[in-house]
C-alpha positions as CSV (number, residue, x, y, z in Angstrom):
1,M,-11.7,1.5,-1.7
2,E,-10.1,-1.9,-1.4
3,T,-7.1,-2.5,-3.6
4,R,-5.3,-5.6,-4.8
5,I,-1.7,-6.4,-5.8
6,A,-1.4,-7.6,-9.4
7,L,1.2,-8.3,-11.9
8,L,0.6,-7.6,-15.6
9,G,2.7,-9.6,-18.0
10,I,2.9,-7.8,-21.4
11,I,4.5,-9.1,-24.6
12,V,5.1,-6.5,-27.3
13,E,5.4,-7.9,-30.8
14,N,4.5,-4.7,-32.7
15,N,6.6,-1.7,-32.0
16,D,4.0,0.5,-33.6
17,S,1.9,0.1,-30.5
18,V,4.6,1.2,-28.0
19,E,3.6,4.8,-28.0
20,Q,0.0,3.9,-27.1
21,L,1.2,1.4,-24.5
22,N,3.4,4.0,-22.8
23,R,0.5,6.5,-22.8
24,L,-1.8,4.0,-21.1
25,L,0.9,3.1,-18.5
26,S,1.4,6.8,-17.8
27,E,-2.3,7.3,-17.4
28,Y,-2.5,4.6,-14.8
29,G,0.9,5.5,-13.3
30,T,-0.5,6.4,-9.8
31,Y,-1.3,2.7,-9.3
32,I,2.0,1.3,-10.7
33,F,4.8,0.7,-8.2
34,G,7.1,-1.3,-10.4
35,R,8.0,-1.8,-14.0
36,M,10.6,-3.9,-15.7
37,G,11.1,-4.2,-19.5
38,I,13.3,-6.7,-21.2
39,P,14.0,-6.6,-24.9
40,H,14.6,-9.9,-26.7
41,K,16.5,-8.8,-29.8
42,E,16.8,-12.2,-31.4
43,K,13.0,-12.7,-31.5
44,N,12.3,-8.9,-31.9
45,V,9.9,-8.8,-28.9
46,N,9.8,-7.0,-25.6
47,V,8.6,-8.4,-22.3
48,I,7.3,-6.0,-19.7
49,S,6.2,-6.7,-16.2
50,I,4.0,-4.2,-14.4
51,A,3.4,-4.4,-10.6
52,M,0.2,-2.6,-9.5
53,D,-1.7,-1.9,-6.3
54,A,-5.1,-0.8,-7.4
55,P,-8.9,-1.5,-7.2
56,N,-9.8,-4.6,-9.3
57,D,-11.8,-2.5,-11.8
58,I,-8.7,-0.3,-12.5
59,I,-6.5,-3.4,-13.0
60,S,-9.0,-5.0,-15.4
61,A,-9.5,-1.7,-17.3
62,L,-5.8,-1.3,-17.9
63,S,-5.3,-4.9,-18.9
64,G,-8.2,-4.8,-21.3
65,K,-7.1,-1.6,-22.9
66,L,-3.5,-2.9,-23.3
67,G,-4.8,-6.2,-24.8
68,M,-6.8,-4.3,-27.5
69,L,-3.6,-2.8,-28.9
70,P,-2.3,-4.4,-32.1
71,G,0.6,-6.8,-31.4
72,I,0.3,-6.6,-27.6
73,S,-0.6,-9.6,-25.4
74,T,-1.3,-9.4,-21.7
75,K,-2.0,-11.7,-18.8
76,T,-2.8,-10.6,-15.2
77,T,-2.2,-12.5,-12.0
78,Y,-3.4,-11.4,-8.6
79,A,-1.9,-11.8,-5.1
80,K,-4.1,-14.0,-2.8
81,I,-4.0,-11.4,0.0
């Protein structure tokens, strides 16, 4: 199956959703090859970047599930290769 490189940008504004977010990232962990989280304490938000190599439907499924969590915003960008 053909895979794509993608970067998911995640903004966490509701810490009550962090447990669900981490559960989803663990569920899709076989496709994730990089993760960076940066807390912004002054604004009380967390910024997370997820690098993935996965089929397009897997990337879309994870992004969609994350975006449905309360207080979580996501954007996905794809490599052109």
